[in-house]
TIMI-2910 file (N, C-alpha, C, CB; in pm, 1 decimal, decimal comma, always signed):
<rs>
+----------+----------+----------+----------+----------+----------+----------+----------+----------+----------+----------+----------+------+
!      n_x !      n_y !      n_z !     ca_x !     ca_y !     ca_z !      c_x !      c_y !      c_z !     cb_x !     cb_y !     cb_z ! resn !
+----------+----------+----------+----------+----------+----------+----------+----------+----------+----------+----------+----------+------+
! +16812,8 !  +8541,1 ! +11300,3 ! +16923,3 !  +8614,0 ! +11360,9 ! +16903,1 !  +8764,1 ! +11340,5 ! +17058,7 !  +8568,3 ! +11301,0 !  Met !
! +16912,9 !  +8837,7 ! +11449,1 ! +16898,2 !  +8982,4 ! +11442,6 ! +17035,2 !  +9048,1 ! +11438,2 ! +16817,0 !  +9034,7 ! +11562,6 !  Leu !
! +17045,8 !  +9152,4 ! +11357,9 ! +17169,5 !  +9230,0 ! +11350,8 ! +17172,5 !  +9324,8 ! +11469,4 ! +17180,7 !  +9308,4 ! +11215,5 !  Ile !
! +17278,5 !  +9319,5 ! +11546,8 ! +17289,5 !  +9407,2 ! +11662,9 ! +17312,5 !  +9550,4 ! +11617,0 ! +17403,6 !  +9361,1 ! +11756,2 !  Glu !
! +17231,2 !  +9639,4 ! +11665,1 ! +17238,9 !  +9780,7 ! +11627,6 ! +17273,2 !  +9862,4 ! +11752,8 ! +17103,9 !  +9829,8 ! +11563,2 !  Arg !
! +17399,5 !  +9854,7 ! +11790,6 ! +17446,1 !  +9915,4 ! +11915,6 ! +17423,7 ! +10066,2 ! +11918,6 ! +17593,4 !  +9885,5 ! +11936,2 !  Lys !
! +17446,6 ! +10132,0 ! +11806,0 ! +17433,3 ! +10278,1 ! +11801,4 ! +17290,7 ! +10320,9 ! +11835,1 ! +17473,0 ! +10331,6 ! +11662,6 !  Lys !
! +17193,3 ! +10253,7 ! +11775,1 ! +17053,7 ! +10289,9 ! +11797,1 ! +17008,4 ! +10250,4 ! +11937,2 ! +16964,2 ! +10223,6 ! +11692,1 !  Tyr !
! +17050,7 ! +10133,9 ! +11983,4 ! +17015,4 ! +10091,4 ! +12118,3 ! +17071,6 ! +10188,9 ! +12221,4 ! +17067,1 !  +9949,1 ! +12145,3 !  Leu !
! +17191,2 ! +10236,0 ! +12199,6 ! +17254,5 ! +10331,5 ! +12290,6 ! +17172,6 ! +10460,2 ! +12298,8 ! +17398,6 ! +10362,5 ! +12244,9 !  Lys !
! +17121,4 ! +10506,0 ! +12185,1 ! +17040,3 ! +10628,0 ! +12184,0 ! +16908,4 ! +10607,7 ! +12258,3 ! +17012,9 ! +10672,3 ! +12039,9 !  Gln !
! +16849,9 ! +10491,1 ! +12244,2 ! +16721,9 ! +10462,1 ! +12308,9 ! +16739,2 ! +10443,3 ! +12458,9 ! +16658,1 ! +10337,3 ! +12247,6 !  Ile !
! +16851,6 ! +10388,7 ! +12501,4 ! +16875,5 ! +10360,1 ! +12643,5 ! +16858,0 ! +10482,3 ! +12731,9 ! +17014,5 ! +10304,8 ! +12662,2 !  Glu !
! +16885,5 ! +10599,2 ! +12679,1 ! +16869,6 ! +10722,0 ! +12757,2 ! +16725,5 ! +10749,2 ! +12797,2 ! +16922,2 ! +10838,8 ! +12679,3 !  Gly !
! +16631,5 ! +10687,8 ! +12729,4 ! +16490,6 ! +10709,5 ! +12758,7 ! +16429,3 ! +10599,3 ! +12844,0 ! +16414,1 ! +10721,9 ! +12630,9 !  Tyr !
! +16505,3 ! +10493,1 ! +12869,4 ! +16455,9 ! +10385,2 ! +12954,9 ! +16444,2 ! +10438,9 ! +13097,8 ! +16550,8 ! +10259,7 ! +12949,1 !  Ile !
! +16339,7 ! +10396,4 ! +13166,6 ! +16312,1 ! +10439,2 ! +13304,7 ! +16276,7 ! +10586,7 ! +13316,0 ! +16431,5 ! +10410,5 ! +13392,0 !  Asn !
! +16224,5 ! +10644,2 ! +13209,5 ! +16169,6 ! +10779,4 ! +13217,1 ! +16017,7 ! +10766,2 ! +13212,7 ! +16223,5 ! +10871,5 ! +13099,9 !  Thr !
! +15946,5 ! +10858,5 ! +13275,6 ! +15800,3 ! +10845,2 ! +13286,0 ! +15725,3 ! +10891,9 ! +13161,5 ! +15751,2 ! +10923,0 ! +13404,8 !  Pro !
! +15772,4 ! +10851,4 ! +13046,2 ! +15702,0 ! +10885,9 ! +12922,3 ! +15681,6 ! +10758,4 ! +12840,5 ! +15781,6 ! +10993,1 ! +12839,8 !  Ile !
! +15580,2 ! +10760,4 ! +12757,4 ! +15555,6 ! +10648,0 ! +12667,4 ! +15651,9 ! +10659,4 ! +12550,3 ! +15406,9 ! +10645,4 ! +12618,2 !  Ile !
! +15711,7 ! +10547,4 ! +12513,7 ! +15806,8 ! +10547,2 ! +12402,8 ! +15739,7 ! +10487,6 ! +12279,9 ! +15935,6 ! +10467,9 ! +12439,5 !  Lys !
! +15753,0 ! +10554,3 ! +12167,3 ! +15696,4 ! +10507,2 ! +12040,9 ! +15807,3 ! +10510,8 ! +11937,8 ! +15573,2 ! +10594,1 ! +11995,6 !  Ile !
! +15825,8 ! +10400,1 ! +11870,0 ! +15928,1 ! +10391,2 ! +11766,5 ! +15857,7 ! +10399,9 ! +11631,6 ! +16012,0 ! +10258,6 ! +11779,2 !  Leu !
! +15890,2 ! +10501,3 ! +11554,0 ! +15826,9 ! +10519,6 ! +11422,9 ! +15934,2 ! +10526,6 ! +11314,6 ! +15739,2 ! +10648,1 ! +11421,1 !  Thr !
! +15890,6 ! +10508,6 ! +11191,8 ! +15982,1 ! +10518,7 ! +11078,6 ! +15920,7 ! +10460,3 ! +10953,1 ! +16113,2 ! +10448,4 ! +11109,8 !  Gly !
! +15994,0 ! +10470,1 ! +10845,7 ! +15946,0 ! +10418,2 ! +10717,6 ! +15932,7 ! +10267,0 ! +10722,5 ! +16040,3 ! +10459,1 ! +10603,9 !  Met !
! +15851,2 ! +10213,8 ! +10631,9 ! +15835,4 ! +10069,5 ! +10620,8 ! +15970,3 ! +10003,5 ! +10594,1 ! +15735,2 ! +10034,5 ! +10509,3 !  Arg !
! +15989,2 !  +9888,7 ! +10656,5 ! +16105,6 !  +9803,2 ! +10634,3 ! +16238,6 !  +9871,7 ! +10667,5 ! +16107,4 !  +9757,3 ! +10490,9 !  Arg !
! +16234,3 !  +9964,1 ! +10765,0 ! +16358,0 ! +10032,0 ! +10804,2 ! +16423,3 !  +9969,4 ! +10927,5 ! +16329,8 ! +10178,3 ! +10830,9 !  Ser !
! +16361,1 !  +9863,5 ! +10983,8 ! +16421,0 !  +9792,6 ! +11095,1 ! +16360,0 !  +9822,8 ! +11230,6 ! +16563,6 !  +9822,9 ! +11099,9 !  Gly !
! +16241,7 !  +9886,5 ! +11232,8 ! +16178,3 !  +9920,8 ! +11360,4 ! +16147,0 !  +9797,0 ! +11443,6 ! +16050,4 !  +9999,6 ! +11335,9 !  Lys !
! +16086,1 !  +9697,8 ! +11382,7 ! +16048,8 !  +9575,7 ! +11456,2 ! +16172,2 !  +9502,9 ! +11507,3 ! +15966,0 !  +9481,8 ! +11366,6 !  Ser !
! +16273,7 !  +9494,5 ! +11426,1 ! +16398,5 !  +9428,6 ! +11468,9 ! +16461,9 !  +9504,8 ! +11584,3 ! +16498,4 !  +9418,1 ! +11351,0 !  Cys !
! +16462,0 !  +9636,1 ! +11576,9 ! +16516,9 !  +9717,5 ! +11684,3 ! +16435,8 !  +9698,5 ! +11812,8 ! +16519,1 !  +9865,9 ! +11643,5 !  Leu !
! +16304,6 !  +9691,3 ! +11800,3 ! +16220,7 !  +9668,4 ! +11917,7 ! +16248,8 !  +9532,2 ! +11978,5 ! +16072,8 !  +9680,2 ! +11881,3 !  Met !
! +16265,6 !  +9430,9 ! +11896,1 ! +16295,8 !  +9297,1 ! +11947,3 ! +16429,8 !  +9295,9 ! +12020,4 ! +16297,2 !  +9194,7 ! +11832,7 !  Lys !
! +16527,7 !  +9368,0 ! +11967,9 ! +16657,4 !  +9379,2 ! +12036,1 ! +16642,5 !  +9451,1 ! +12169,7 ! +16759,0 !  +9453,6 ! +11947,4 !  Leu !
! +16561,9 !  +9556,0 ! +12170,9 ! +16540,4 !  +9631,7 ! +12293,4 ! +16466,8 !  +9546,5 ! +12397,4 ! +16461,4 !  +9760,3 ! +12263,7 !  Leu !
! +16366,4 !  +9472,2 ! +12353,8 ! +16293,3 !  +9384,0 ! +12445,6 ! +16386,9 !  +9277,9 ! +12502,5 ! +16173,7 !  +9316,9 ! +12373,7 !  Ile !
! +16472,0 !  +9223,0 ! +12418,2 ! +16570,3 !  +9123,9 ! +12464,1 ! +16663,3 !  +9184,4 ! +12568,9 ! +16652,5 !  +9070,2 ! +12345,1 !  Glu !
! +16707,2 !  +9307,4 ! +12546,0 ! +16794,3 !  +9375,9 ! +12641,3 ! +16721,6 !  +9398,6 ! +12773,6 ! +16842,8 !  +9510,1 ! +12583,5 !  Lys !
! +16596,7 !  +9442,8 ! +12767,4 ! +16519,7 !  +9465,5 ! +12889,5 ! +16504,2 !  +9337,2 ! +12970,3 ! +16382,4 !  +9522,5 ! +12855,5 !  Leu !
! +16474,5 !  +9227,6 ! +12901,2 ! +16460,0 !  +9098,8 ! +12969,8 ! +16591,7 !  +9056,1 ! +13033,5 ! +16411,4 !  +8990,6 ! +12871,8 !  Lys !
! +16701,4 !  +9076,4 ! +12962,3 ! +16833,6 !  +9043,4 ! +13017,3 ! +16867,9 !  +9128,5 ! +13138,7 ! +16940,7 !  +9061,2 ! +12910,8 !  Asn !
! +16809,7 !  +9249,6 ! +13144,1 ! +16831,7 !  +9339,6 ! +13257,4 ! +16736,3 !  +9309,7 ! +13373,1 ! +16815,3 !  +9484,6 ! +13213,0 !  Asp !
! +16651,6 !  +9206,7 ! +13358,1 ! +16564,5 !  +9165,9 ! +13467,7 ! +16421,5 !  +9217,0 ! +13461,7 ! +16623,6 !  +9209,4 ! +13593,2 !  Gly !
! +16384,6 !  +9283,4 ! +13353,1 ! +16247,1 !  +9332,2 ! +13339,4 ! +16156,0 !  +9213,7 ! +13308,8 ! +16236,4 !  +9441,3 ! +13227,3 !  Ile !
! +16044,8 !  +9204,9 ! +13379,0 ! +15949,7 !  +9095,4 ! +13358,8 ! +15871,8 !  +9112,0 ! +13228,9 ! +15853,0 !  +9087,0 ! +13476,4 !  Leu !
! +15837,1 !  +8999,9 ! +13167,1 ! +15756,0 !  +9003,7 ! +13044,7 ! +15626,6 !  +9081,6 ! +13066,0 ! +15723,9 !  +8861,3 ! +12997,6 !  Asp !
! +15569,6 !  +9069,1 ! +13185,2 ! +15442,3 !  +9135,3 ! +13214,5 ! +15455,1 !  +9287,9 ! +13219,9 ! +15387,2 !  +9084,2 ! +13346,3 !  Ser !
! +15576,7 !  +9338,5 ! +13219,3 ! +15599,0 !  +9483,7 ! +13221,5 ! +15637,2 !  +9538,6 ! +13085,1 ! +15707,1 !  +9518,3 ! +13321,8 !  His !
! +15629,1 !  +9455,8 ! +12983,8 ! +15665,3 !  +9496,9 ! +12847,2 ! +15542,1 !  +9484,1 ! +12758,4 ! +15784,1 !  +9410,3 ! +12790,6 !  Ile !
! +15508,3 !  +9590,5 ! +12689,1 ! +15395,9 !  +9588,1 ! +12595,2 ! +15451,7 !  +9609,6 ! +12455,4 ! +15288,0 !  +9697,3 ! +12630,9 !  Ile !
! +15421,1 !  +9518,3 ! +12367,1 ! +15464,0 !  +9529,7 ! +12227,3 ! +15338,9 !  +9512,8 ! +12141,3 ! +15575,4 !  +9421,9 ! +12190,4 !  Tyr !
! +15305,8 !  +9613,1 ! +12064,1 ! +15187,1 !  +9609,7 ! +11978,6 ! +15231,4 !  +9616,7 ! +11833,4 ! +15089,3 !  +9726,5 ! +12012,5 !  Ile !
! +15201,1 !  +9512,0 ! +11759,3 ! +15230,6 !  +9507,8 ! +11616,3 ! +15100,3 !  +9538,8 ! +11543,3 ! +15290,1 !  +9367,6 ! +11572,6 !  Asn !
! +15088,9 !  +9660,0 ! +11491,0 ! +14964,3 !  +9703,6 ! +11427,5 ! +14936,6 !  +9633,3 ! +11294,7 ! +14968,2 !  +9852,5 ! +11405,1 !  Lys !
! +15028,2 !  +9552,1 ! +11246,9 ! +15000,4 !  +9474,9 ! +11126,3 ! +14920,9 !  +9348,7 ! +11157,0 ! +15130,2 !  +9438,4 ! +11056,5 !  Glu !
! +14912,3 !  +9311,0 ! +11285,7 ! +14835,3 !  +9194,2 ! +11325,4 ! +14690,0 !  +9234,1 ! +11348,9 ! +14895,4 !  +9129,3 ! +11452,0 !  Leu !
! +14597,2 !  +9155,0 ! +11298,5 ! +14455,4 !  +9186,9 ! +11310,1 ! +14407,7 !  +9189,8 ! +11454,9 ! +14373,9 !  +9086,8 ! +11231,9 !  Leu !
! +14472,8 !  +9117,6 ! +11543,7 ! +14429,4 !  +9116,2 ! +11683,0 ! +14439,0 !  +9254,0 ! +11748,0 ! +14512,1 !  +9016,6 ! +11761,7 !  Glu !
! +14519,4 !  +9343,7 ! +11692,5 ! +14532,4 !  +9478,9 ! +11746,1 ! +14457,2 !  +9582,1 ! +11662,0 ! +14679,1 !  +9517,1 ! +11755,1 !  Phe !
! +14382,6 !  +9539,2 ! +11563,1 ! +14311,9 !  +9629,7 ! +11473,4 ! +14208,0 !  +9713,3 ! +11546,4 ! +14245,6 !  +9551,6 ! +11362,7 !  Asp !
! +14155,2 !  +9661,7 ! +11656,5 ! +14051,7 !  +9734,0 ! +11730,4 ! +14107,8 !  +9855,1 ! +11804,2 ! +13983,6 !  +9640,9 ! +11829,2 !  Lys !
! +14238,3 !  +9864,1 ! +11820,0 ! +14299,3 !  +9977,5 ! +11889,4 ! +14306,5 ! +10095,4 ! +11791,8 ! +14442,1 !  +9940,6 ! +11944,3 !  Ile !
! +14228,0 ! +10196,9 ! +11821,1 ! +14224,5 ! +10316,0 ! +11736,0 ! +14278,3 ! +10439,6 ! +11808,9 ! +14081,6 ! +10341,9 ! +11688,2 !  Lys !
! +14261,0 ! +10443,5 ! +11942,8 ! +14310,9 ! +10555,3 ! +12023,2 ! +14370,0 ! +10499,9 ! +12152,2 ! +14197,3 ! +10658,5 ! +12053,7 !  Thr !
! +14425,4 ! +10586,1 ! +12232,3 ! +14481,6 ! +10544,1 ! +12360,4 ! +14374,0 ! +10499,1 ! +12458,6 ! +14562,0 ! +10657,1 ! +12421,1 !  Tyr !
! +14247,6 ! +10527,8 ! +12430,6 ! +14138,3 ! +10492,5 ! +12521,2 ! +14099,3 ! +10345,3 ! +12512,5 ! +14017,8 ! +10578,2 ! +12491,7 !  Leu !
! +14135,2 ! +10277,0 ! +12405,9 ! +14093,4 ! +10137,0 ! +12388,7 ! +14176,5 ! +10050,7 ! +12476,1 ! +14104,8 ! +10091,1 ! +12242,9 !  Asn !
+----------+----------+----------+----------+----------+----------+----------+----------+----------+----------+----------+----------+------+
</rs>
């Protein structure tokens, strides 16, 4: 179960549909992954296709090869 973080989601919503790459950063264990999962859930509920959402968890070895934006 994810805790709904309406305040943070509201702040992020202003950047949805803008032509910039969005990166969520912060200290370890501050809720970034949970917030991203909530945001992805919201996007899907709004009709965004899974194929239009990219989520990269750099703690997984499958993404270890990504070192720059060129990969």
